[in-house]
C-alpha positions in Angstrom: 4.0 26.8 30.9 6.7 25.1 29.7 9.3 26.7 27.8 10.7 25.7 24.4 12.6 22.5 24.2 15.7 21.9 22.1 15.1 18.1 22.2 13.7 16.9 19.0 11.9 13.9 20.4 9.9 16.3 22.8 6.7 17.3 21.0 3.8 19.8 22.3 0.0 19.5 21.5 -2.4 22.1 22.3 -5.9 21.4 23.0 -8.7 23.5 24.6 -6.0 26.0 25.8 -4.0 23.4 27.5 -0.5 22.3 26.0 0.4 18.7 26.6 3.9 18.1 26.4 5.6 14.4 25.9 8.7 12.7 24.6 8.4 10.5 21.6 10.3 9.4 18.8 9.4 10.5 15.4 9.0 8.2 12.3 11.0 8.7 9.2 9.5 10.8 6.5 6.2 9.7 4.9 5.7 9.3 1.2 2.7 10.7 -0.5 0.9 8.1 -2.6 -2.2 9.8 -3.8 -2.4 13.8 -3.8 -5.8 14.4 -5.2 -8.4 13.3 -2.7 -11.2 15.4 -1.7 -11.9 14.0 2.1 -10.5 10.5 2.4 -11.7 8.5 5.5 -12.0 5.0 6.9 -8.8 3.2 5.2 -8.8 -0.5 5.1 -6.1 -2.7 3.7 -7.2 -5.8 1.6 -5.5 -8.0 -1.0 -2.7 -5.6 -1.8 -5.0 -2.5 -1.9 -5.8 0.1 0.2 -9.6 1.0 0.2 -10.7 4.6 0.9 -13.7 6.4 1.3 -13.4 9.8 -0.5 -16.6 11.1 1.3 -17.0 14.4 -0.4 -16.5 12.8 -4.0 -19.2 10.2 -2.9 -16.7 7.5 -4.1 -15.1 4.4 -2.5 -11.7 3.8 -4.3 -9.1 1.2 -4.3 -5.5 2.2 -4.4 -2.6 -0.2 -5.5 1.0 0.0 -4.6 1.9 2.4 -7.4 -0.9 4.8 -6.2 -3.0 4.1 -9.0 -6.7 4.3 -8.4 -9.9 2.8 -9.4 -13.4 3.5 -8.1 -15.0 0.3 -6.4 -18.5 2.1 -5.6 -20.5 5.2 -5.9 -22.2 6.1 -2.7 -24.5 9.0 -3.1 -25.3 9.2 0.7 -21.4 9.5 1.4 -19.3 6.7 2.3 -17.4 6.2 5.5 -16.7 3.0 7.6 -15.6 0.0 5.4 -15.4 -3.6 6.2 -16.0 -7.1 4.8 -18.5 -9.9 5.5 -16.9 -13.5 5.6 -18.0 -14.2 2.0 -16.2 -11.2 1.0 -18.8 -8.7 0.3 -17.7 -5.1 1.1 -19.7 -3.3 3.7 -20.0 0.4 3.3 -21.6 3.0 5.7 -23.7 5.5 3.9 -23.6 8.6 6.2 -26.6 10.8 5.3 -29.1 8.1 5.0 -27.8 6.3 8.1 -27.3 2.8 6.3 -25.0 0.1 6.0 -24.7 -1.0 2.4 -23.3 -4.3 1.1 -21.6 -4.5 -2.4 -22.1 -7.7 -4.1 -21.6 -8.5 -7.5 -20.9 -4.8 -8.2 -24.4 -3.8 -7.1 -24.9 -1.9 -3.7 -28.0 -3.5 -1.5 -29.1 -2.2 1.8 -27.4 -4.4 4.6 -28.9 -2.4 7.6 -30.8 0.6 8.6 -29.5 2.4 11.5 -32.1 5.3 11.4 -33.8 4.1 14.6 -30.3 4.1 16.5 -28.2 6.9 14.8 -29.2 10.6 15.9 -26.6 12.0 13.5 -24.7 11.2 10.4 -23.6 7.5 10.4 -19.8 7.3 10.9 -17.1 5.0 11.2 -17.3 1.0 11.4 -15.3 -2.0 12.4 -16.3 -5.5 11.2 -15.1 -8.6 13.1 -14.1 -12.0 11.9 -17.7 -13.1 12.1 -19.0 -10.3 10.1 -20.4 -8.5 13.0 -20.2 -4.6 12.5 -20.0 -1.9 15.2 -21.1 1.5 13.7 -20.9 5.0 15.2 -22.8 8.2 14.5 -22.2 11.9 14.9 -25.0 11.9 17.5 -26.5 15.1 16.4 -26.7 17.4 13.4 -23.0 18.8 13.4 -23.4 20.3 9.7 -26.6 22.1 10.7 -24.9 23.6 13.9 -26.9 21.8 16.5 -25.5 21.4 19.9 -23.3 18.3 20.6 -25.3 15.3 22.0 -24.1 11.9 23.2 -24.5 9.1 20.6 -25.4 5.3 20.5 -23.0 2.7 19.2 -24.8 0.0 16.9 -24.2 -3.5 16.4 -25.1 -4.9 13.2 -25.1 -8.8 12.9 -24.1 -10.6 9.7 -27.8 -11.0 8.5 -28.4 -7.2 8.6 -30.2 -6.9 12.2 -29.1 -3.6 14.0 -29.4 -2.8 17.5 -27.8 -0.3 20.0 -25.1 -1.9 22.2 -23.7 1.2 24.0 -24.9 4.8 24.8 -23.5 8.1 26.0 -20.7 8.2 23.7 -19.1 11.6 22.8 -18.9 11.2 19.1 -17.8 7.7 18.7 -15.4 7.6 15.7 -12.4 5.2 14.7 -12.7 1.8 16.4 -10.5 -1.5 16.6 -11.0 -4.8 17.9 -8.3 -6.9 19.4 -7.0 -10.2 18.0 -9.0 -12.4 20.3 -12.2 -10.7 19.6 -12.7 -9.8 23.1 -12.1 -6.2 23.3 -13.3 -3.1 21.3 -11.8 0.3 21.5 -13.6 3.2 20.4 -12.3 6.8 19.8 -14.5 9.4 21.4 -13.5 12.4 19.6 -15.3 15.0 21.8 -13.9 13.8 25.0 -10.3 13.1 23.6 -10.2 9.6 25.0 -10.1 6.0 24.0 -12.7 3.9 25.5 -12.8 0.2 26.0 -15.5 -2.4 26.1 -15.6 -6.0 26.6 -17.3 -8.0 23.9 -19.4 -11.1 24.5 -17.8 -13.6 22.0 -21.1 -15.2 21.4 -23.5 -12.3 21.1 -21.2 -9.5 20.2 -22.8 -7.4 23.1 -20.7 -5.0 25.0 -20.1 -5.2 28.4 -17.6 -3.6 30.9 -16.7 -0.1 30.0 -13.4 1.5 31.0 -11.1 4.5 30.0 -8.4 3.0 27.7 -6.3 6.2 27.4 -6.9 9.9 27.7 -5.4 11.6 24.9 -3.8 15.3 24.3 -6.5 15.9 21.7 -9.3 14.4 19.7 -8.8 11.3 18.1 -10.3 10.4 14.8 -9.4 7.1 12.8 -7.4 4.6 14.8 -5.7 1.1 14.2 -3.8 -1.4 16.5 -0.5 -2.8 16.5 1.0 -6.2 17.8 2.2 -4.3 20.7 -1.1 -3.4 22.0 -0.5 0.3 21.0 -3.1 2.4 19.1 -2.2 4.8 16.4 -4.6 7.6 16.5 -5.0 10.5 13.9 -5.1 13.8 15.4 -7.6 16.0 13.3 -6.7 19.6 14.9 -3.8 21.5 14.4 -0.8 20.5 14.8 -2.3 17.3 13.4 -0.4 14.1 12.9 -0.5 10.8 14.4 0.1 9.4 17.8 1.2 5.9 18.8 -0.4 5.4 22.1 0.0 2.6 25.0 -2.9 1.8 27.2 -3.0 4.4 29.9 -1.8 7.1 27.6 1.8 7.1 27.1 2.9 8.3 23.7 5.3 6.3 22.1 5.7 7.4 18.7 4.3 10.0 16.2 4.1 11.1 12.5 3.7 14.7 11.9 1.9 16.8 9.3 3.0 20.0 7.8 1.4 23.1 8.7 -2.2 23.5 7.2 -2.5 19.5 7.1 -4.2 17.4 10.0 -4.5 13.8 10.4 -7.9 12.2 9.8 -7.5 8.4 9.7 -4.7 5.6 9.4 -4.3 2.0 9.1 -1.6 -0.6 9.2 -1.2 -2.6 6.1 1.0 -4.1 3.5 2.5 -7.5 3.3 3.7 -7.7 6.9 1.1 -5.1 8.3 4.2 -2.6 8.8 3.1 0.2 6.6 1.0 3.1 8.3 -1.2 4.4 5.8 -2.1 7.9 6.5 -5.2 10.1 5.4 -4.5 13.9 5.8 -6.8 16.8 5.1 -6.6 20.6 5.0 -10.5 21.1 5.9 -13.3 19.2 7.0 -16.0 21.6 5.5 -17.8 19.8 2.6 -18.3 23.5 1.0 -14.5 24.0 0.8 -13.1 20.6 -0.2 -12.0 20.1 -3.6 -9.5 17.7 -5.5 -6.3 17.9 -3.6 -7.7 19.1 -0.1 -7.1 15.4 1.1 -4.1 12.9 0.7 -2.8 9.7 1.2 0.8 9.2 2.9 2.5 5.9 3.9 5.5 5.5 6.2 7.0 2.2 7.5 6.9 1.3 11.2 8.6 -1.1 13.3 5.8 -2.9 14.9 3.2 -4.7 12.8 -0.6 -4.3 12.7 -3.1 -6.3 14.9 -6.7 -7.1 15.4 -9.4 -5.9 13.4 -9.6 -3.8 11.1 
């Protein structure tokens, strides 16, 4: 076991009884923008606003630069992943009923039914430039105490047709697509890894599968930057956010205080250099309440890239 370090750039993360130690610069202190969320997930930046699924409050909200919130949609099935079709319609994953909804003219409509693919709550989603959506799911009844099972990844075409395009994923969570639209990277939370797939640009089908990076803990929400690194939220203590290069080198981090963990992040703002982070104190829907989740932001050196 390593001894303690006096170097402020050396950081330790424990997972499964193993301590991983790495050297990475820490970003400047983050600013809290919103401190009264229940459980924020799926952040997406668009038109000067940050869109957030407050899952346990059942709302999708938009937050402006002053931290002012407005409710965009009420989703009784619990909102998760967010994205947009080319016509500007907002897509929202409805977790418990395993559907993707579309918000058009203030009205929610069913865009796709995932019940034949998702074997657990539908979860995070990434939408490409053509409106094709990749949607993950838990794979099992986690809230009901079932044993973990692998999950399939769904592809939803712009006309709402859904099919499975990958299988045997260990709790697929956050996802990113590279600028050229040819690579999808999926956070497999229960395998503590980022997994990459090649994308057929014509059909959206997934091809070659490879390990993008093994991580020192389970990743949750992720986002991509212009140097090809991925910011990954770390949802177990000590929490925080790691900037990881392909292969696993940790090149940066943002910490959380004790009692908080990282849930999801996105690079946004006018130059996509603002890292928006959703933290939480608990995952348990029975224990969440107003203030158990928050939104923070910090400026970073490398701007965002790809989708979302």
